[in-house]
C-alpha positions as CSV (number, residue, x, y, z in Angstrom):
1,M,196.8,-92.1,51.2
2,Q,193.1,-90.8,51.3
3,V,192.4,-87.3,52.6
4,A,190.9,-88.7,55.8
5,S,194.0,-90.7,56.4
6,R,196.3,-87.7,55.7
7,E,194.3,-85.6,58.2
8,S,194.7,-88.5,60.7
9,Y,198.3,-88.6,60.2
10,S,198.7,-85.0,60.5
11,A,196.9,-84.9,64.0
12,A,199.1,-87.6,65.1
13,A,202.3,-85.7,63.9
14,E,200.9,-82.5,65.5
15,R,200.9,-84.4,68.7
16,L,204.2,-85.6,68.4
17,E,205.6,-82.3,67.7
18,A,204.0,-80.8,70.7
19,H,205.5,-83.8,72.9
20,A,208.8,-83.3,71.5
21,R,208.8,-79.6,72.4
22,R,208.0,-80.0,75.9
23,A,210.0,-83.4,76.5
24,N,213.7,-84.0,76.8
25,P,215.2,-85.9,74.0
26,Q,215.5,-89.3,76.0
27,T,211.8,-89.2,76.7
28,V,210.9,-88.6,73.1
29,V,213.1,-91.6,72.1
30,G,211.1,-93.7,74.7
31,T,207.9,-92.6,72.9
32,A,209.4,-93.5,69.6
33,G,210.1,-96.9,71.2
34,D,206.4,-97.3,72.1
35,V,205.2,-96.3,68.8
36,L,207.4,-98.5,67.0
37,A,206.5,-101.4,69.4
38,I,202.8,-100.8,68.4
39,A,203.9,-101.0,64.8
40,D,205.5,-104.3,65.5
41,L,202.4,-105.6,67.1
42,L,200.4,-104.4,64.1
43,R,202.7,-106.2,61.9
44,R,202.5,-109.6,63.8
45,E,198.7,-109.3,64.2
46,P,196.8,-109.0,60.9
47,R,193.4,-109.4,62.4
48,L,194.2,-106.6,64.9
49,R,195.1,-104.5,62.0
50,R,192.1,-105.1,60.2
51,A,189.9,-104.2,63.2
52,L,191.8,-101.0,63.8
53,S,191.2,-100.0,60.2
54,D,187.6,-101.4,59.8
55,P,185.6,-98.7,58.1
56,A,182.3,-100.5,59.4
57,R,183.4,-99.5,63.2
58,S,183.4,-95.8,64.3
59,G,186.9,-93.9,64.9
60,E,185.8,-93.8,68.8
61,D,185.2,-97.5,68.7
62,R,188.6,-98.3,67.2
63,Q,190.4,-95.7,69.5
64,G,188.7,-97.7,72.5
65,L,189.9,-100.9,71.2
66,L,193.5,-99.7,70.9
67,S,193.5,-97.7,74.3
68,G,192.2,-101.1,76.2
69,L,194.6,-103.2,74.4
70,L,197.6,-101.0,75.5
71,A,196.5,-99.8,78.7
72,N,199.6,-99.8,81.2
73,K,201.8,-101.3,78.4
74,V,203.1,-98.4,76.6
75,G,203.0,-94.4,77.5
76,K,200.1,-92.2,77.2
77,P,201.9,-90.0,74.6
78,A,202.1,-93.1,72.2
79,V,198.6,-94.3,72.7
80,E,197.3,-90.9,72.0
81,M,199.5,-90.5,68.9
82,V,198.5,-93.9,67.4
83,G,194.9,-93.2,68.6
84,A,194.6,-90.1,66.4
85,L,195.8,-92.6,63.5
86,V,193.2,-95.2,64.4
87,A,190.5,-92.6,64.3
88,G,190.9,-92.0,60.6
89,R,190.0,-93.9,57.5
90,W,192.6,-96.2,55.8
91,S,192.1,-97.9,52.3
92,A,194.1,-101.0,53.5
93,P,195.2,-102.2,57.0
94,S,198.7,-102.0,55.6
95,E,198.4,-98.4,55.3
96,L,197.8,-97.9,59.0
97,L,200.7,-100.0,59.6
98,D,202.9,-97.9,57.3
99,A,201.6,-94.7,59.1
100,T,202.4,-96.2,62.6
101,E,206.1,-97.1,61.6
102,R,206.4,-93.5,59.8
103,L,205.4,-92.0,63.2
104,G,207.8,-93.9,65.1
105,V,210.6,-93.0,62.9
106,E,209.5,-89.2,62.8
107,A,209.8,-89.4,66.7
108,L,213.4,-90.6,66.5
109,L,214.2,-87.9,64.4
110,A,212.4,-85.5,66.6
111,S,214.6,-86.6,69.4
112,A,217.7,-86.4,67.4
113,D,216.7,-82.9,66.4
114,R,216.0,-81.7,70.2
115,A,219.4,-83.0,70.9
116,G,221.3,-81.2,68.2
117,D,222.3,-84.5,66.5
118,L,220.0,-84.6,63.4
119,G,222.5,-83.7,60.7
120,E,224.9,-86.3,62.3
121,V,222.3,-88.8,62.2
122,E,221.5,-88.1,58.6
123,D,225.4,-88.5,57.6
124,E,225.6,-91.7,59.6
125,L,222.8,-93.4,58.0
126,F,224.1,-92.3,54.6
127,R,227.7,-93.5,55.2
128,F,226.3,-96.8,56.6
129,A,224.3,-97.3,53.4
130,Q,227.4,-96.8,51.4
131,V,229.3,-99.4,53.6
132,V,226.4,-101.9,52.9
133,S,226.2,-101.0,49.1
134,A,229.9,-101.5,48.7
135,N,229.8,-105.0,50.4
136,P,227.7,-107.6,48.8
137,A,228.1,-110.2,51.5
138,L,227.0,-107.3,54.2
139,A,224.0,-106.5,52.1
140,G,223.0,-110.1,51.8
141,A,223.1,-110.7,55.4
142,L,221.2,-107.5,56.3
143,G,218.6,-107.8,53.6
144,D,217.9,-111.4,54.0
145,V,214.1,-111.3,55.2
146,V,214.2,-115.0,55.8
147,A,216.7,-114.5,58.6
148,P,215.4,-113.5,61.9
149,A,215.2,-109.6,62.3
150,A,216.7,-109.8,65.8
151,Q,219.7,-111.9,64.6
152,R,220.1,-109.1,61.9
153,A,219.8,-106.3,64.5
154,T,222.7,-108.0,66.6
155,L,224.8,-107.8,63.5
156,V,223.8,-104.2,63.1
157,R,224.6,-103.3,66.7
158,S,228.1,-105.0,66.5
159,L,228.9,-102.8,63.5
160,L,227.6,-99.4,64.8
161,E,227.2,-99.3,68.6
162,G,230.0,-97.2,69.9
163,T,230.5,-95.6,66.4
164,A,227.2,-94.0,65.6
165,K,224.4,-92.3,67.6
166,P,222.0,-94.5,69.4
167,V,219.3,-93.0,67.3
168,T,221.1,-94.0,64.0
169,V,221.2,-97.6,65.4
170,R,217.7,-97.7,66.2
171,L,217.0,-96.3,62.7
172,V,218.9,-98.9,60.9
173,E,217.0,-101.6,62.7
174,V,213.8,-100.1,61.7
175,A,215.2,-100.5,58.1
176,L,215.5,-104.1,58.9
177,T,211.8,-104.6,59.0
178,A,211.4,-103.3,55.6
179,F,210.3,-99.8,56.5
180,G,207.2,-99.1,54.3
181,G,207.5,-102.2,52.4
182,R,210.9,-101.2,51.1
183,S,214.1,-103.4,50.7
184,F,216.7,-102.6,53.4
185,E,218.9,-100.4,51.3
186,S,215.8,-98.6,50.0
187,S,214.7,-98.2,53.5
188,L,218.1,-96.8,54.4
189,T,217.8,-94.3,51.7
190,R,214.5,-93.2,52.7
191,L,215.4,-92.6,56.3
192,V,218.4,-90.2,54.9
193,E,215.8,-88.4,53.1
194,L,213.0,-88.0,55.9
195,A,216.3,-86.9,58.2
196,A,217.1,-84.4,55.6
197,D,213.4,-83.2,55.1
198,R,213.1,-82.4,58.9
199,R,215.8,-80.0,58.4
200,D,213.9,-78.7,55.7
201,R,216.6,-79.7,53.0
202,Q,216.4,-81.9,50.0
203,V,218.9,-84.5,49.1
204,A,221.3,-84.4,46.3
205,Y,223.3,-87.5,45.3
206,V,226.3,-86.6,43.4
207,T,228.3,-89.3,41.8
208,V,232.1,-88.5,41.2
209,A,235.1,-90.3,40.2
210,A,237.1,-88.7,43.1
211,P,235.9,-86.9,46.2
212,L,234.9,-83.2,45.8
213,T,236.5,-80.8,48.3
214,D,234.6,-79.2,51.1
215,E,234.6,-76.1,49.1
216,E,233.4,-77.7,45.8
217,E,230.7,-79.3,47.7
218,R,229.6,-76.1,49.2
219,R,229.4,-74.5,46.0
220,L,227.5,-77.1,44.4
221,G,225.0,-77.2,47.0
222,A,224.5,-73.6,46.8
223,K,223.9,-73.6,43.1
224,L,221.5,-76.3,43.6
225,G,219.7,-74.4,46.4
226,E,219.3,-71.6,44.2
227,L,217.8,-73.9,41.5
228,Y,215.6,-75.9,43.7
229,G,214.6,-72.9,45.9
230,R,215.4,-75.0,49.1
231,E,218.6,-76.0,50.9
232,I,220.2,-78.8,49.6
233,S,222.1,-81.9,51.4
234,V,224.9,-83.1,49.1
235,K,225.6,-86.8,49.3
236,Q,228.7,-87.9,47.5
237,L,229.0,-91.4,45.8
238,V,232.6,-91.9,44.7
239,R,232.6,-94.3,41.7
240,P,236.1,-94.3,39.9
241,E,234.6,-96.1,37.0
242,I,232.8,-92.9,35.8
243,L,236.2,-91.7,34.9
244,G,235.3,-87.9,35.4
245,G,232.7,-85.4,35.5
246,M,229.6,-86.0,37.6
247,S,226.0,-87.1,37.8
248,V,223.5,-85.3,40.3
249,R,220.1,-86.8,41.3
250,V,217.5,-84.8,43.1
251,G,214.2,-86.5,43.7
252,S,213.2,-87.8,40.0
253,D,215.6,-85.4,38.4
254,L,218.7,-86.6,36.9
255,Y,221.7,-84.8,35.3
256,D,224.5,-87.1,34.0
257,G,227.6,-85.2,32.9
258,T,230.0,-88.2,33.4
259,V,232.8,-89.1,31.1
260,L,231.3,-92.6,30.9
261,R,228.0,-91.6,29.9
262,R,229.7,-89.3,27.1
263,L,231.8,-92.3,25.9
264,T,228.9,-94.6,26.1
265,D,226.6,-91.9,23.8
266,T,229.4,-91.7,21.4
267,R,229.8,-95.4,21.1
268,N,226.2,-96.1,20.7
269,A,226.0,-93.3,17.8
270,L,229.1,-94.8,16.0
271,A,227.6,-98.1,16.2
272,K,224.3,-96.8,14.5
273,R,226.2,-95.6,11.4
């Protein structure tokens, strides 16, 4: 993202934070819905996307176009936030779309934060991602970009409504639209990380053969926190096939101390003799 684009996103994010501080959670959810509706419009209308990111037009001109188009259709806070994005310079129209969608996601996370539900939303997203990963048929159905998004959203609601927070359900629906150009499962992973980041935490994906106890998870999180200088949100992935030990991934860092890895290394070493 270019410097001007980052500045525009920062300006929009500041407007969001100010709005979230003074509004109640449901109002922020409504604003998130408005921003995501604008993102949907940009996704459907490539000509509009190009017009709103056209470097030959001034930022004020692009903002005026947006305001005129959305007058009385979405709330003022959403128009002002997306207007701050539109005023910036974007290297490609797709960047403007990605930024608008990200802003809508951040608004949903802000609403959960205001309601005191953000940690629970983060965990629900992760658990659902694990359910999807363990069920190839479900993963195929939800990740099928040929199937209408509305149809897949209905499936999501049938699985989650009543058992997960409404914000969690809405975020999973965002993942169905290839959030940031990602696959459905990758979108869920990114949403988990954004939720953790809003809590000023970094995610550690810990693969174990059997679940860690609460105390073991706490101690591991504390050690990783000392190492990375930041609170760690530990996400366990139970894989009996690793036989024992554990692997830990934090960002691009990977430590693999599983029994399976050691056996594989030994087998490869013997094969070279």
